[in-house]
N, C-alpha and C positions, 0 to 999 in steps of 0.2 A: 271557424278555422281561420287563422290569419293566413291568407294566401301569400303573405310576405311579398306582395306585388309581383310574384312570379307568374308568368303566363305560359310556362312550359312544364308539363307534368308527365309522370310515368305512372301507369296503373298496372298492377299485377293482373295477369290474365287468368291464372288458374283459380277457378272458383268451384272446385269439387269438394264439397264437405256437406255437413247437415244443414248449414246455412251458407248461402252465397256470401263470400266475404273477400275482402282484398284491402290493399293499401294504396294510398295516394302519396307520391313522393315528388320531390323536385329533382332537377337533373344531377344534383350532387348526391342523390340517394337518401337525402334526409326525409324522414317521415313527416308529412304535413297533416295527415288524417287517415281515417279508415272508412270503409263502407261495409254494410252487412245487411242481409235480407233474411226474413223469416220464411221458412219453407212450408207455409200453410197454403195449400194450392188453391184456395178459393180467393186468391188475390194476395200476392206477396206485398209486403211492406219493406222498403229499403230505407236505410238512413245513412247519411254521410255524417261522421262525427269528427270533432277536433281531438287533439291529443289528450284532453281531459275527459274524453268519452261523452262530451256534450253534443247532442244532435243539432246539426246546422240546417240540414235539408232532409225532409221526409218525402218519399215517393211511394205512392200506392198504385199497384198494378190492378186494373180492372180486367178480370178474366172472362166473365160472361158478356161477350161483346163480339160483334162481327169483326172488329179490328182491334189491334193492340192499342190500349189507351193507358197512359201513366199520368197520375195527378200529382202535382208538385206542391209542397207546403214548406214555408219557412219554419225552421225550428224542428221540434220533435213531435208535434201533435197535428192531427188532421182536422183542423178547425177552419171554418169558413173565413175568418179574418186573417188567417195565415196562408190562404190559397194564393198561389203564384200563377199557375197555368197548367196546361196539359200538353203532353207529347202524344201525338196521334200518328197513325199509319193510314195511308190511302188504302181503301178496301181492295181494289183490283189494280195492281201495278207490279210489273216485273222489270228490273229489280224493284224491291220494296221501296216505297217513298214515305218519308216521315217529315213532320214539322212540329214546332212547338208554338202554342198559341197562348195569349194572355187571358185573364178572366173574361174579357169581352169578345173572345174568339178572334182577335186580330193575330195574324201570323207574325211571330217575332223572329223565329229562327227557322230556316229550311236546310235540309241536308241534301247534298249531291254527291254521288259516288256509290260505291258498293259497301253497304253497311255490313253485309255478311262476311266480307273479307277484312273488315275494320280498316278500310281505306276510303275515307270520304272527307268532305269539307262541310263546314257549317257557315251559312250566310245570314246576315242581318241587314235589312234594307238594301239588298242587292250586293253588299260588300262581304267578301270572305272575312270571317272573324276567327275561324279555327280550322286546323287541319288535324286529322286523326290518322295515324299510320302505325303499322306493326314496327317498321324500322325507320323511325324518324331521325334517330341519331345513331352513329356508328357503334357507340358503346352500349347500346340498348341490350339489356339482359334478355335471356331467352323467353321468359314467361311474362313479359310486359309489353305494353304498347304505348306509344307516345301521343301526347296532345300538345299541339303548339297553337297558342291563341294570340290574337292581336294585342299588343301592349296597350292599346287605347281602351280595351274593355274594362268596365268597372267591376268591382269585386262581386256584386250580385250576379251579373251576367256570366262571369267566369265560373261561379259556383253552379249556376244553372247548367252551363255547358258541361261541367264535370258530371252532373247528375244525368244529363241527356246521354252522354257517352257511356256511362255505366249501364243505363237501361238498354241502350242499343246493343251493348255487349251481351247483356242478359238475353235479349231477343235472339241474337245470333246463337247463343248456347241452347236456347229452347228449340230453335229450328233444327239445330244439329241433332238433338235428342229425338225429334219427331221423325226424322228421315232415316 
């Protein structure tokens, strides 16, 4: 997906269908890409795709685990040479704490705030690189939430953050269904 050097995104929040799905748009409402997950409950697989339906990022959810773990891959396949890293949840923490680590288990991104209300910030090397909020802009549509990233982020990091936010939204929806 050409992020078109944009670092401000809107994601559809409604994901009630046979497959979790949604759209990624810029602030002008132009479609930049889509995301979709398979509802095979032994571990969902999510993909962010460009407008030509080509997978850019694949995320696999590990279900049988003490904590939520999502494995990220470049492109459409879950192959070792395409492995980027993992989004993990701290086992005992309230509110829930998450981080993203690279293949060598170095923390790259940490999240601070309330993931369950989709109001949190993402940090890299102690610096805030993204803010996620339901109402980030006044014109925000009802079923969307905003992601505002640092303009200094490279495209790969911006794509990773999009994937992280989509998975944290999924986590929020799963928790809502359980309670």
